[in-house]
N, C-alpha and C positions, 0 to 999 in steps of 0.2 A: 488536405495532412492535419495530420492530429494535433503535433505538436503538444507531446505530453511531456510535462516536467514536474521532476516528485524536488522533494525540500523538504529540510525539518531533522535531515540525520546529526550523528556528531557521536562524541565518546559519552557516554551515560554511565554512571554508577549502577551495580549492582541495586535493583529494585526501581528502579529510575520508571518515569515514565513520560516518554517522549511524544511528542505526536508529528508525525509525517503527515505530509499535506500532497496532490495533484492536482493540478491544474490539465484542462485540455481546450482547443479550442471552440468555443461557440455553439459553430454549425456542427457537434458531433454528440457536445455530452449530454444532454439533457435523455439521450437516446441510445447511452451507450452502458454497457454492463462494466463495474468498474473491479479491476482484478489488485492485488498487491502478491508480489511473490517476492523471496529474498532465497538468494543465493549463499548459503556459507563457504568460505575455506575451501577448495576441492571437495564440493558437494556441488548436485546440481539443482539445478532451479525449483522450490517449492511454491505452490499458494501456499498462497495464509490466510487470506479473507479474500470475501470477494461482496460487490454489493447490485443488484440488478437494475435495470433502470425501474423494475416494479417497485424496488423497495428492499427489497426480501434482499439475507444479507445470509453467509453461512462463511466457517471457517474449519481452519485444520484443524485436529481435535488440539492439540499441543501448546495454542492459543486461545480455545473457545472460551475460555472465561479470563482472559485477563486483555484480550484484543478488542476495539473495536472500532466499525467501519462505517463510515455517513458517508453523506453529500447533500451540497448544496446545491442545483440546480442552476438556479438562477443566479450564483456565482460562479458557477464553472469550476466548482473545487469539489474533492473530495479526501479524508482525511483519514488516517487510522491512529487512531488514540493506544498508547502502547503503556500498558502498565506490568510493574513485579517484574519487570527485565529480568535475562540472566545471562551468564554468559555462551547462552545455547543458542540464544534470541541474534547473536551476532550477527555481521552478513551485511549483504548489497540489499536492499530494496526498492522493487523495480515496480512500477505502478502498469500495467495494460488496461489500454482502452478499448472495447470489443464494440460494436456493430454493426448492422447486416452490409453494411458497405466498408466497414473500417477496422482496421487491427493494427494497433501503434505500441510502442513501446517506449518509458523514458528511459532518460542514462543511466536511472541507478542510485539511490544514495546510502551512503554509506554509515550503519548503525556498528559504532562498537561498543561490547557492553565490556568495562572493567568489573572485576572481582575484588 
């Protein structure tokens, strides 16, 4: 069991810079790809950022110059640093932890950007 837990969401003013965190069990974290998704109200869940077990990162175009994903394997934690938020970034942010034998989601953390 992966026990994925997100934290760090909340109400943020436009232009703010919150940092989300994702933890998972030690057993799988170091060998897993970590993916952040978000789901805006009435919209489908979309991929936002990924950091592979190799350390390679990918971002969706709309966040590429504003968000940074990184990980600390020794601490079983990954972060998504978000900058210059706009109301369009509002949504529930989910962490997805994927390895060759595990695929797990967290419960999500709400980020609301006030204009």
